[in-house]
matplotlib code that plots the C-alpha trace (Angstrom):
import matplotlib.pyplot as plt

x = [1.1, 0.9, 3.2, 3.6, 5.3, 7.3, 8.4, 11.1, 10.7, 13.3, 11.1, 13.1, 10.6, 10.9, 8.5, 8.4, 6.3, 5.1, 3.6, 0.0, -0.3, 2.7, 2.2, 3.2, 5.8, 7.3, 7.6, 9.7, 11.7, 12.5, 13.7, 15.8, 13.8, 15.0, 12.3, 10.8, 12.3, 9.7, 11.1, 8.4, 8.5, 4.9, 3.1, 1.4, 3.4, 5.3, 4.9, 8.1, 6.4, 4.2, 3.5, 1.0, -1.3, -1.7, -5.0, -6.6, -5.9, -7.3, -10.7, -9.2, -7.1, -8.7, -9.9, -7.8, -8.6, -8.6, -5.1, -3.5, -5.3, -4.0, -0.4, -0.5, -0.7, 3.1, 4.0, 5.7, 3.5, 0.4, -2.3, -5.8, -6.9, -3.7, -1.5, -1.3, 1.0, 2.1, 2.4, -1.4, -2.0, -2.0, -1.1, -3.7, -4.2, -6.6, -3.6, -1.8, -0.6, -0.7, 1.5, 2.8, 5.1, 7.3, 7.5, 10.7, 11.5, 10.1, 9.6]
y = [3.0, -0.8, -3.6, -5.9, -9.2, -10.0, -13.6, -14.5, -17.7, -19.4, -18.5, -15.6, -13.1, -9.3, -7.3, -3.7, -0.7, 0.9, 4.4, 4.8, 5.9, 3.8, 0.5, -2.9, -3.0, 0.3, -1.0, -3.9, -1.9, 0.9, -1.6, -3.7, -6.9, -9.6, -11.0, -7.9, -6.4, -3.7, -3.1, -0.7, 1.3, 0.6, 1.4, -2.0, -2.5, -5.7, -8.6, -8.3, -7.4, -10.5, -12.0, -14.3, -12.8, -14.9, -16.9, -15.0, -11.7, -12.4, -10.9, -8.0, -6.4, -4.3, -6.4, -6.7, -4.4, -5.7, -4.3, -6.0, -9.3, -9.0, -8.4, -11.4, -13.5, -12.8, -13.7, -16.8, -19.6, -17.5, -18.6, -17.5, -16.4, -15.3, -13.8, -10.0, -7.3, -5.6, -2.2, -2.3, -2.6, 0.7, 0.6, 1.8, 1.1, -1.7, -3.6, -3.8, -7.4, -8.2, -11.1, -11.6, -14.3, -14.0, -16.6, -18.5, -15.9, -12.8, -12.7]
z = [-1.2, -1.5, -0.6, -3.6, -3.5, -6.7, -7.1, -9.5, -11.5, -9.2, -6.1, -4.8, -3.3, -3.2, -1.1, -2.3, -1.3, -4.5, -4.7, -5.8, -9.4, -10.5, -12.3, -10.9, -13.7, -12.6, -9.1, -10.4, -12.8, -10.4, -7.8, -10.2, -9.7, -12.1, -14.4, -15.8, -19.0, -19.8, -23.3, -24.3, -21.1, -20.2, -23.5, -23.8, -27.0, -26.0, -23.5, -21.6, -18.3, -18.2, -14.8, -13.2, -10.6, -7.5, -7.7, -4.7, -6.4, -9.9, -9.1, -7.2, -9.9, -12.7, -15.7, -18.8, -21.6, -25.2, -26.1, -23.1, -24.0, -27.6, -26.4, -24.1, -27.2, -27.6, -24.0, -22.8, -21.4, -20.6, -18.3, -19.6, -16.1, -14.2, -16.9, -16.9, -18.3, -15.2, -17.0, -17.2, -13.5, -11.7, -8.0, -5.5, -1.8, -2.8, -4.2, -0.8, -0.5, -4.2, -5.3, -8.8, -10.1, -13.2, -15.9, -16.7, -19.4, -21.2, -24.9]

ax = plt.figure().add_subplot(projection="3d")
ax.plot(x, y, z, "-o")
ax.set_aspect("equal")
plt.show()
């Protein structure tokens, strides 16, 4: 289990314990955290779970695969280094303390 900090665009923080094996997106969705729409349910077929990984976590999360990188082309105000689709980040103990921030809106 990992404690993940989700930060809404307005700065509101939510610290949630998320079970290993779930995705960062599922942790937000299952806890009704505003800022994640997850329209495709985690199939990497939309960009509505876009978030910015905190700078000190960029090198600690698994690398983006090509499909995720392609879907990020449709996300709102992406950052080439920090933007991720949270449906593609599986939670493990190694992600304890992860911080993600949501963009102003999802598209």
